[in-house]
N, C-alpha and C positions, 0 to 999 in steps of 0.2 A: 752771539749775534745781538746787536742793538737795533732799535727801530726808529724810523723817522716817519713823519706824517706830511703829506702834501694835500692841502685842502684849499680850494678856491671859492670865492664868491662867484657863483655861476648861475646864470638864468638861461634855460633852454627856450623859454617862451616868455612873452611880455605879460602873461597872466600871473607869473610868479611874483609875489610881493618882495620888493627889494629889502625891506626891513626884516622879513622872515629869513631871507638868505643871509643877511648880515649877522643876525643873532645866531643862526645855525652854525655858521663858520666859526665864530668865537667859541661856541659851546663845544664844538669838535676839538678845538685846540685845548680847551680846558680839560676835556676828558683825557686827551693825550698827556697833558701835564700831570694830572693826578694818577694816570695809569702807568707811568714809567717810561714813556717815549723819550728818546734822547733829544729829538729836535722836531721842529715844525717849520715848514718852508712856505714863503709867499712868493708868487711869481711876479713878473713884470710883463704886462700886455696892454695894448692900447686900442680903444674904440671897439672892443669885443665883449658882448654880454656873456659869452661862454667862459671867459676868464676876466673878471672885473678886478684889475690890478694895475692902475696907472702909476703907483709908486709903492714898491714893496716895503720901504722903510716906514711909511705912514701906517701900513697895515700891521707891520711888526711892532710898532710902538703901541698901537691899540691892543695887540695881543699881550705885550709885555706888562701892560698896566693891569691885566686881569689874570695873570699866571704868576707862578712863584719860582719854578726851577727849570722848566723846559728851555732848551736853547732854541734860538729863533734865527732863521736864515733867509736870505734872498736867493731864489732859484728860478732865474738868475737875473742880476742886474745886466741889462743889455749894453755892452760897452759903447757901441756907436751912438746911443741915444743920450749919453752923458758927457759932461766935461770933467776932466780928472779932479779939479779942485772941488767941484760940487759933489761928485761921488764920494771922494775921500771924506769930506766934511759931514755929509748926511749919514754915511755909514758909521763914522766915529761918534756922531751925536747919538745915534741909536745905541751903540755899545755903552755909552755913558748912561743913557736913560734906563737901559735894561739891566744895569749892574754887571756888565761884561758877558752878556749872553749871545753876542753876535756870531753867526756863522756866515762868512762873506762869500757868496756865490757869484761868479762872473761868467758871462758867456757871449756867444755870437748873435743870439736871436734866432727865431724860428720861422716866421712867416714873411714872405716877400711883400705881402699886402701891407704889413706894418712898416717895413722899410720904405715903401713908396710914399708913406705919409710922414713918418718920423725922420727919415734920412733919405730924401728923394735922390735917385741916381745911384744909390749903393745897392749892389747885388748881395743877397743874403749869403751866397757862397764865398764872398770876399770879406765878410764882416769879421772873420777870425783875426784879421790883421789889426783891427781896432782893439780887440781884446788883448792881443800880444803887446801892443803899445800902452794900453791903459793900465794893466796891472802893475808893471814896474813903477809907473808914475805915481799911482795911488800908494804903493808901499813906501816910496821915498817921501811923499808928502806926509805920511803918518809918522815919519821919523824926525824930519828936520825941514829947514828951508831948502827949497829945490826949484830950479829953473828947468824948463823943458822946451826943446826944439825938435819936434818929431815930424812924422809924415802927416799926421792928422790934427795934432794940437801943438800950439806954441804958447808959452806964457813966461813972464819974468819970474824971478825968485819969489816963492810963496811957500805956504805950509798949510797943513790941515788944522783947522780950528773948529772943534776941539781935537785932541788926539784920542785914539781909542783907549779905553780903560785896560783892555788886554794888551800885554806887552810880550814880545816886540810888536805883535799885531794879532788880530783875530784869525782863527783858522780860515784858510782859503780853499774854495771849492770850484771846480771847473766841470761843466757838462761836456762829456767826451764820448765820441763815437769813432771818429777817424783815427788811424794810427798816429798821424802827426800831432793830434791833440793829446794823446796819451803821452807821447814822448815829451812834449812841451810841459805838460802838467807835472810829470815826475821830475823833470829838471828844475822846475820852479817851486817844488815843494807843495803842490796843490793836491788836495783830496779829490777823488773822482766821483762824479755823479753819472751814472749810466742809465739808459732806458732802452730796452729791447722792443719797445712798442708792443705790437701783438704777436711778434715773431716767436718761434719756439725757443726752448732753452739753449739750443745750439748757437743762437745769436749771442746770448749772454756768455757762453763759453768762448766765443770769438773775442768779445770785449776783455774777458779775463786774460786770454792769451796775449792780447795787445798790451795790457797792463803789465803782465809778467815780462814780456819782451822789453818794454821800456825800462823796467827795473834792472834787467840784465845789462842793458846798454848804458846804464848809469850807476856803476858800482859805487857803493859808499853812501848813496843818498838814503835818507830816512824813508821807510816804506809809508806811503800815504794810505789813508782810509779808502777802501773801495766800496761804494754803495751802488745799489741798483733798485730801480723803481718798477712796480707793476700796478695796474688798476687792481683793486682788491675788494673782495666781498666775502664775508663769512656768514653762514646761515645754518640753522639747525636741521632742516629737512633736505634730504639728498636731491630733491627736485627743485631746491631753491635757486639753482643756477640760472633758471630761465629768466628771472627778473633782471639781474645785473647784466646778463648777456644781451637782452633786448635793449637795455639802456645804453650799453657801450656801443652797440651797432649803430644806434641813432646818433650818438656823439661822434663816432668815427666818420660817419657821413659828412659831418660838419668839419671835423679835423682834417680829413683828406682834401676837402674844398680849400681850406686855408693853406695846408702844407704844400699842395701842388698848384695853388692859385687857379682852381678849376671852376669856381662858381662865384655868385654874388654874395654881398652882405647888405642886409636891409635894416637900417636903424640899429646897427650893432649885432644883429642876429645872422650868423652865416647860414646860407641855404644848405640843405642836406642833399648831397649828391648820391647818385645810384652806385653803391659799391659793387654791385654785380657787373657793372659795365667796365670796371677797371681790370687791367692786365694782372694786377696783384690781388684779384678777388679771392684767391684761395686763403689769404690772410684774414678774411673776415667771416669765415664759416662759423656757425654757432658752436659746434663741437670743438673746433680748433681753439676758439676763444675760451671756452670752458677749461680746456686743458692748459693753454699757455699762460693765461692770466692767473692772478692769485685769488681764484674763486674756489670755494669748497666749504664743506663742513669743517669744524675745528680740526678733526683728525686728518682730513685731506690737506688742509692748509699747512699743518705742522709737517706732514710728509714732504710737501713741496719745498718748504723753507729749509728743512734738513738737507735737501739736495743742494740748495743754494749755499748753505753754510759749508758743505763739503767741498764745493767748487772754489771757495775762498772769498765769499761775500762777507764783508765785515758788518755792514749795516743795510738793512732792508727798508726801502721807502714805500710805505703804504699810501697809494694814491686813492683818495676817497672821492674825487670829483670827476665824474664822467656821465652826468645826467641821471644818476640813481636818485630815487626819491629821498627827501631829507630824513624821514623816519627810518627808512631802510639803511641809510648811511650810519645813523646813530646806533641802530641795533647791531650792525656789522662790526662797528668799532668796539662796541661793548663786548661782543663775543671774542673779538681778537684779543682785547686786553685781558679778559677773564679766563679764557680757555686756550688761547694759542701762546701768548707771551710767556706764561709760566714754564712751558717746555724748553725755553731758552734762557731761563734765569740763571 
């Protein structure tokens, strides 16, 4: 099993110093680079302090300048917010600057609030169609002159300048939950990013079943990489789970606000909604979060990851950003590198 890192510049309150957050994020990626992580991912989100990421390629270029070997990816570039020529060019320029370290993630986008501002009138549930049109256009632009006349974009013959350093193109990743997305990803040679949120391991098993079904439906295709993400925390003391669980509950109150468009956002900070008022409140109980998320002592985390490996997970994505304190994030990652990863060497 290989390992990926998701780390965001995040501020849960305006009292957090932005420069401290910026330096912390880079230092986490440098730790992952030195510690043997396969890749690190930068998100795309807009006007939200919880995930400060208006352009993933700008973040990744900054990381690339201060790391040596770790691969760097966008998770994900939101197709509906881009033009194909611009997306192809910016991604290829990063591949050049980084010495061929780009992992190209593309997706539909997460929050209706962002669509209301970045692409007014588009429903988040319909945005997958933009992704389906965008990816073939980007792949064509990376290869040659190409003209496009589609449902969402039209342009005369053009090409990507520059071209990616990796040929024929960088690895492609798609964020997938629905069966239709797994089918599309496998047909188009895309690696899979999955996320079971706070749900039990049975949710992950469903995703793997969808992946295996898509492979069976498309005999002869090369098997893509299957990855899955969990919020993660490693600690020495068995009672150490209380701190990350408290942090993630607070963050989930903001995430559910955005995900279900249930509350306000003031000066970039989402309001924290009452999770106990939701029909899905069982998903947010402290003991359940401790069990379902990648929280534990080194031995407990190794045991959880061994089960993921047995299920068929190729790469595990360590999500560091969910409101946990900066010092706690670094200590957790240090323990993961030194005491967990050697079990999978």
